[in-house]
Structure formats: structure tokens, C-alpha cells
C-alpha positions in Angstrom: -2.2 19.3 5.6 -3.9 19.9 9.2 -6.3 17.7 10.9 -9.1 20.6 10.8 -9.1 20.7 6.9 -10.0 17.0 6.9 -13.8 16.0 6.7 -13.8 12.5 7.7 -13.6 11.9 11.7 -11.6 8.8 11.3 -9.1 10.4 9.0 -9.0 13.6 11.2 -8.0 11.3 14.3 -5.5 9.5 11.9 -3.8 13.1 11.0 -3.6 13.9 14.5 -2.0 10.9 15.5 0.6 11.3 12.8 1.5 15.1 13.9 1.7 13.6 17.5 4.4 11.3 16.0 6.2 14.5 15.2 5.6 16.2 18.7 7.1 13.3 20.6 10.1 12.8 18.8 11.0 16.3 18.9 10.1 16.9 22.7 11.4 13.5 23.9 14.2 13.2 21.6 13.4 9.6 20.6 12.4 8.1 17.4 8.6 7.3 17.0 6.7 4.8 14.6 3.4 4.4 13.2 2.1 0.9 12.5 1.9 -0.4 8.9 0.0 1.9 7.0 -2.5 0.9 4.3 -2.6 2.8 0.9 -5.3 5.3 2.3 -3.6 5.9 5.2 -0.1 6.2 3.6 -1.5 8.8 1.1 -3.0 10.8 3.6 0.2 10.6 5.9 2.2 11.6 3.0 0.1 14.9 2.3 0.4 15.5 6.1 4.2 15.2 5.9 4.5 17.3 2.6 5.3 20.3 4.4 7.6 19.0 6.8 10.7 19.1 4.9 12.5 20.7 7.6 11.6 17.3 9.7 13.4 14.2 10.1 11.1 11.2 8.9 11.1 8.3 6.4 8.4 6.0 4.9 9.8 2.2 5.1 8.3 -1.2 4.9 11.2 -3.5 5.1 12.0 -3.8 1.4 12.4 -1.7 -1.4 8.9 -1.0 -3.3 7.3 -1.8 -0.1 3.3 -1.1 -0.3 2.5 -1.3 3.3 5.0 1.0 5.2 5.4 2.4 8.4 6.2 6.2 9.1 9.4 6.7 11.2 10.0 10.2 12.7 13.3 10.9 14.1 14.7 13.7 16.6 15.9 16.7 15.4 19.2 16.5 13.6 19.2 12.8 13.5 19.2 10.9 10.0 16.3 8.6 9.2 17.7 5.1 9.5 15.9 2.1 7.9 17.5 -0.3 10.4 15.9 1.5 13.2 12.5 0.8 12.3 10.6 -2.3 14.2 10.0 -4.4 11.4 11.2 -8.1 11.3 11.2 -10.1 7.9 9.8 -13.6 8.2 10.0 -16.4 5.7 7.4 -19.2 5.6 8.0 -22.5 3.8 5.6 -25.1 2.8 5.1 -27.6 0.0 4.9 -26.8 -3.5 1.7 -28.2 -3.9 -0.1 -26.7 -1.1 -2.6 -23.7 -2.5 -1.6 -21.3 0.1 -3.1 -17.7 -0.9 -2.9 -14.2 0.4 -6.3 -14.4 2.1 -5.3 -17.7 3.6 -1.8 -16.3 5.2 -3.4 -13.0 6.2 -6.7 -15.0 7.7 -4.5 -17.2 9.8 -2.4 -14.2 11.1 -5.6 -12.6 12.4 -6.8 -15.9 13.8 -3.6 -15.3 16.1 -5.3 -12.0 17.4 -2.9 -9.7 15.5 -4.0 -6.2 14.5 -3.8 -5.5 10.8 -1.2 -2.7 11.6 1.2 -5.0 12.6 1.5 -6.9 9.5 3.1 -5.2 6.5 3.6 -6.6 2.9 3.1 -10.3 2.2 5.1 -11.6 -0.5 3.9 -15.0 -2.1 5.0 -17.6 -4.5 4.7 -21.6 -4.5 6.2 -23.0 -1.7 7.2 -20.0 0.2 6.1 -16.6 1.6 7.6 -13.5 3.2 6.1 -11.3 5.4 7.2 -8.1 7.4 5.7 -7.9 10.8 6.1 -5.3 13.6 8.8 -6.5 16.3 6.3 -6.4 18.8 4.3 -9.7 17.2 7.1 -11.4 15.5 7.6 -13.6 18.2 3.9 -14.6 18.5 4.2 -15.5 14.6 7.2 -17.4 15.3 6.0 -19.7 18.0 2.3 -19.8 17.1 1.7 -20.0 13.3 2.0 -23.6 12.3 -0.8 -24.0 9.7 -2.4 -21.9 7.0 -5.8 -23.2 6.2 -5.3 -27.0 6.3 -1.8 -26.7 5.1 1.4 -26.9 7.5 4.1 -24.1 7.4 7.3 -23.6 9.0 8.2 -20.2 9.9 11.8 -18.5 10.3 13.1 -15.2 11.1 15.1 -13.5 7.9 14.9 -13.2 4.2 15.7 -15.7 1.4 18.4 -14.5 -1.1 15.5 -13.6 -3.5 12.1 -12.1 -2.6 8.9 -13.2 -4.5 7.2 -10.7 -6.3 4.8 -8.3 -4.5 1.9 -8.5 -7.0 1.2 -10.3 -10.3 -0.1 -8.2 -13.1 -2.0 -8.5 -16.6 -1.2 -5.6 -18.9 -3.8 -3.6 -20.3 -3.1 -1.0 -23.0 -5.6 1.7 -23.5 -5.8 4.9 -25.5 -7.4 8.2 -24.0 -7.8 11.7 -25.2 -6.5 12.7 -21.6 -5.4 11.4 -18.2 -8.6 12.6 -16.6 -10.0 10.0 -14.2 -13.3 9.8 -16.3 -11.2 9.2 -19.5 -9.0 6.2 -17.9 -12.2 4.7 -16.1 -13.8 4.5 -19.3 -10.8 2.9 -21.1 -10.2 0.8 -18.4 -13.6 -0.6 -18.0 -14.9 -0.3 -21.5 -17.7 1.8 -21.0 -18.8 5.2 -22.1 -17.2 8.2 -20.8 -20.7 9.2 -19.6 -21.1 6.0 -17.3 -17.3 6.4 -16.2 -18.2 9.9 -15.0 -21.3 8.5 -13.0 -19.0 5.8 -11.4 -16.8 8.6 -10.3 -19.5 10.8 -8.9 -20.9 8.0 -7.3 -17.5 7.5 -5.4 -16.9 4.2 -6.7 -13.5 4.8 -7.9 -10.3 5.7 -5.6 -7.0 6.7 -6.4 -3.8 5.9 -4.3 -6.5 4.7 -1.4 -8.4 8.1 -1.4 -12.2 8.0 -3.1 -11.9 10.7 -5.7 -15.3 12.3 -6.9 -14.1 14.7 -9.3 -14.2 13.4 -13.1 -11.1 15.8 -14.3 -8.9 14.5 -11.6 -5.6 14.2 -13.6 -3.7 10.9 -13.1 -0.1 10.3 -13.4 2.2 7.3 -13.9 2.6 5.5 -10.5 -1.1 6.1 -9.5 -3.2 3.0 -8.4 -6.8 3.3 -9.3 -9.7 1.2 -7.7 -12.7 0.8 -9.6 -15.6 -0.9 -7.5 -16.5 -4.2 -9.2 -13.7 -4.2 -11.6 -10.5 -4.3 -9.6 -7.2 -2.3 -9.1 -4.8 -1.0 -11.6 -1.5 0.5 -11.8 -0.9 3.4 -14.2 2.5 2.0 -15.6 3.7 4.5 -17.8 2.6 6.4 -20.9 4.1 4.9 -23.9 3.5 7.2 -26.8 0.5 8.6 -29.0 -1.6 7.8 -31.7 -1.6 9.6 -35.2 -4.7 11.2 -34.1 -3.1 12.7 -31.0 -4.5 10.1 -28.3 -2.2 9.0 -25.6 -1.1 5.4 -25.5 -0.8 4.0 -22.0 0.2 1.1 -20.1 -2.1 0.0 -17.1 -1.5 -3.1 -15.1 -4.4 -4.9 -13.4 -3.8 -6.5 -10.1 -4.4 -10.4 -10.5 
């Protein structure tokens, strides 16, 4: 994918930035890294790099299954190395009874005047959170983050023995005639296929962070769809079919 083929101005600028990382890594023989990418940026970056198999690069966010990742581009003939990424894991501890939420924690980090691209995944459970930060901002978090909302926190560098889950889900089983986007939206939302198609055409639905306006777009296991007003859903797997030939799918709603 070339920047000129992208319609949105902001996306074109982002695509040009990704290609610049490759140019600098190849010309100066030094690794180059993006900031943490959101789902939209990550999908675009993967499309851009899909034709770069002859080049050395890696998407990595600090832990297996990372959602927010950096793109690391390495000099020619150098193997991509996860340890080279400028990512620092930080563990936050607080009282079990403190109702620290993801938004509370992210808001406190932004209150330190950090840019969102400097913060990766935030894994949260009662009494503890693990976050992945760009190396450049880790010292600020370690020295200045003492409260999240009205609750006190203690921050240390490193990871606990076991990571908290990245997300909590609620299972949703659906039956559809096809994995077309309009069929999926209708089943997930519980509306007619015509109304689902209207939502898609109104650009109220995104797949893997990209707005999709085509009702016939085919979904695959692993795709994440967001439906405005209804939330975000992971297409987990196809579990079988009914006697009438309809597909049985397991979706997981983010909660």
C-alpha cells in the first residue's frame, strides 16, 4: 500500500511516517521504532508492510498478544529483536478495595502530560495493574505517578510472575447465513439485516479499527468489530453449523 492510494489525509501522513522508518533504518543502519499504535494505525501499518517481506521488521507491544504495539524496523540483514524495543514494563499496586479502572489510570497518565502513543497496553485486576510504556516516559511515571483518581498507587519497574488479563469478555453465540458484515451486525445487535446494512453504510461499524462501509465485507476469526452504540466484539471462532446450514459463531463482547 502506498500513501497516495489512501484517501484520508491523516492516514496518508501516518503511512508516509511508516515508510520513513524503513528508509532511515536502511540508510543509517539503525533500528527505528514507531510509538504505540492504536488498532486503526496497527491495521494500516500491517497493510503497508504486507509487501515488505524482504525487509526486517516486527510488531511488538511488550507481551504476548499485545493489542497496542510498536513497529520496529531493523537494518538490512539484522534479525528483528523484541529486546531491542524501547518498551519498559511497569507494575502498579494499590489496595484490593480501591476501584481503579482503566479510564482512571489512563486519565492519570495523560495528566502527567504524556502522549497516548507513549503508553501501550494496560492490564488491570483488583489490587494491581501492569502497563507498558515507552522508555522515554518510564522515568516520569516511576517518579510522578503516586495517585490514580483518589487512590494511592506504588509503581515499580518490571513484571509480576503472572500478567493480568488484557480484557474481560462476555460470550455471545450467533447463527448466520454468511460471515458478511451486515449478517454479523444484525445477529450481534439483534436487528433486521436491512437495519444492519443501514448502520454499515452510515459508517457506524469498524473492523480492526478501520471504518467499513461495504455490507458484503467478509469477516474472519480474529477480527474485531466495533458497532457505534453497541460496543466492541471479537470474532472468536466458528463452532459448527445448524441442520439448515447456518453458521454457528462465537463472538466475545468486550466488557
